[in-house]
GUMAR-450630 format. One record per residue: x, y, z of N, C-alpha, C in turn; residue in one letter. Coordinates in pm, whole numbers, padded with zeros to 5 digits, always signed. Layout:
# residues N
XYZXYZXYZA
...
//
This chain:
# residues 72
-00809-01391+01456-00720-01277+01456-00797-01156+01404M
-00779-01044+01466-00837-00918+01421-00727-00817+01404R
-00727-00755+01288-00627-00653+01256-00698-00520+01249R
-00628-00417+01212-00687-00284+01204-00768-00259+01078G
-00742-00335+00973-00810-00317+00846-00887-00445+00814I
-01017-00433+00795-01103-00549+00770-01054-00631+00651K
-01011-00563+00545-00962-00634+00427-00844-00725+00461E
-00755-00677+00548-00641-00759+00586-00687-00879+00670M
-00791-00861+00752-00848-00975+00825-00888-01084+00726D
-00960-01045+00623-01011-01141+00525-00898-01206+00445L
-00805-01124+00399-00693-01174+00318-00607-01270+00398I
-00568-01229+00518-00478-01311+00598-00547-01435+00653L
-00675-01425+00686-00747-01543+00734-00755-01648+00624Q
-00784-01605+00503-00793-01697+00389-00658-01767+00368R
-00551-01688+00369-00418-01744+00347-00382-01840+00461F
-00406-01799+00584-00371-01881+00700-00443-02015+00696A
-00572-02012+00667-00649-02136+00663-00598-02232+00555E
-00549-02176+00446-00504-02259+00335-00359-02306+00347A
-00275-02235+00424-00132-02263+00416-00057-02286+00547H
-00105-02234+00657-00024-02242+00780+00004-02385+00824L
-00089-02474+00803-00069-02611+00850+00038-02687+00773D
+00080-02635+00659+00186-02702+00582+00317-02623+00579V
+00320-02509+00645+00442-02427+00648+00543-02487+00746M
+00671-02475+00711+00776-02521+00802+00800-02413+00908D
+00888-02442+01003+00912-02349+01114+00962-02214+01065D
+01049-02213+00965+01101-02086+00913+00989-02004+00848A
+00902-02071+00775+00789-02002+00712+00694-01945+00815G
+00666-02023+00920+00579-01975+01026+00640-01857+01100L
+00770-01864+01123+00839-01753+01191+00831-01626+01106K
+00855-01639+00977+00847-01524+00888+00705-01469+00884L
+00606-01556+00876+00467-01512+00875+00434-01437+01004Y
+00479-01491+01117+00456-01425+01246+00523-01288+01250D
+00644-01278+01198+00713-01149+01193+00638-01050+01104E
+00587-01098+00992+00513-01011+00901+00387-00957+00969M
+00324-01040+01053+00202-00996+01121+00229-00881+01218L
+00354-00863+01256+00389-00753+01346+00400-00619+01271S
+00399-00626+01139+00409-00504+01059+00277-00426+01063E
+00285-00300+01031+00170-00212+01029+00069-00257+00923N
-00058-00258+00959-00164-00300+00866-00164-00221+00736D
-00142-00092+00747-00143-00009+00625-00029-00048+00532H
+00086-00081+00589+00198-00128+00507+00163-00261+00441D
+00111-00355+00521+00072-00485+00467-00028-00469+00352L
-00126-00384+00371-00227-00364+00268-00164-00309+00140Y
-00074-00213+00155-00008-00156+00037+00079-00259-00033Q
+00142-00347+00041+00224-00452-00020+00137-00551-00097W
+00027-00593-00034-00060-00693-00096-00132-00637-00218V
-00164-00510-00216-00234-00449-00330-00139-00397-00436T
-00009-00409-00413+00089-00367-00513+00113-00217-00518G
+00064-00144-00421+00085+00000-00417+00230+00034-00384Q
+00289-00050-00301+00427-00031-00256+00494-00168-00256V
+00617-00179-00305+00683-00310-00300+00714-00349-00155P
+00700-00477-00122+00730-00520+00014+00880-00524+00038P
+00921-00522+00164+01062-00543+00194+01106-00679+00139P
+01230-00689+00102+01285-00811+00043+01255-00935+00128E
+01263-00920+00259+01241-01035+00348+01101-01094+00333A
+01003-01011+00297+00865-01056+00285+00819-01074+00141Y
+00904-01045+00045+00861-01043-00096+00797-01174-00141A
+00858-01288-00114+00803-01417-00157+00673-01448-00083K
+00669-01420+00046+00548-01445+00124+00433-01359+00074L
+00458-01234+00048+00354-01145-00005+00310-01194-00143I
+00404-01238-00223+00371-01294-00355+00277-01416-00339E
+00305-01501-00242+00220-01617-00217+00081-01575-00169D
+00075-01474-00085-00054-01424-00036-00135-01368-00152I
-00070-01291-00239-00139-01234-00355-00189-01345-00447I
-00107-01446-00469-00146-01557-00555-00266-01632-00502A
-00287-01628-00371-00397-01698-00307-00527-01618-00311D
-00521-01492-00349-00642-01410-00354-00734-01458-00465L
-00865-01447-00442-00956-01486-00549-00941-01392-00669P
-00950-01448-00785-00939-01368-00907-01076-01310-00940K
-01078-01184-00980-01204-01121-01020-01204-01097-01170T
-01318-01102-01228-01327-01075-01371-01378-00933-01392S
-01328-00869-01494-01364-00730-01520-01490-00721-01601A
//
């Protein structure tokens, strides 16, 4: 999958590889719907710049939780 923002390619690919094979049909449908959203919106949701819509809040939370942790 290629999106408009390279960072979203990396973030979503990592999440997909780790979780899609265990998601139920409802989870997959929601993930597919989220992928239809604008890349800039997705990036702002994942980076915490803007809160995600309620429908995607848990999914975005799961995506964020899957991101590698960096040390300062």
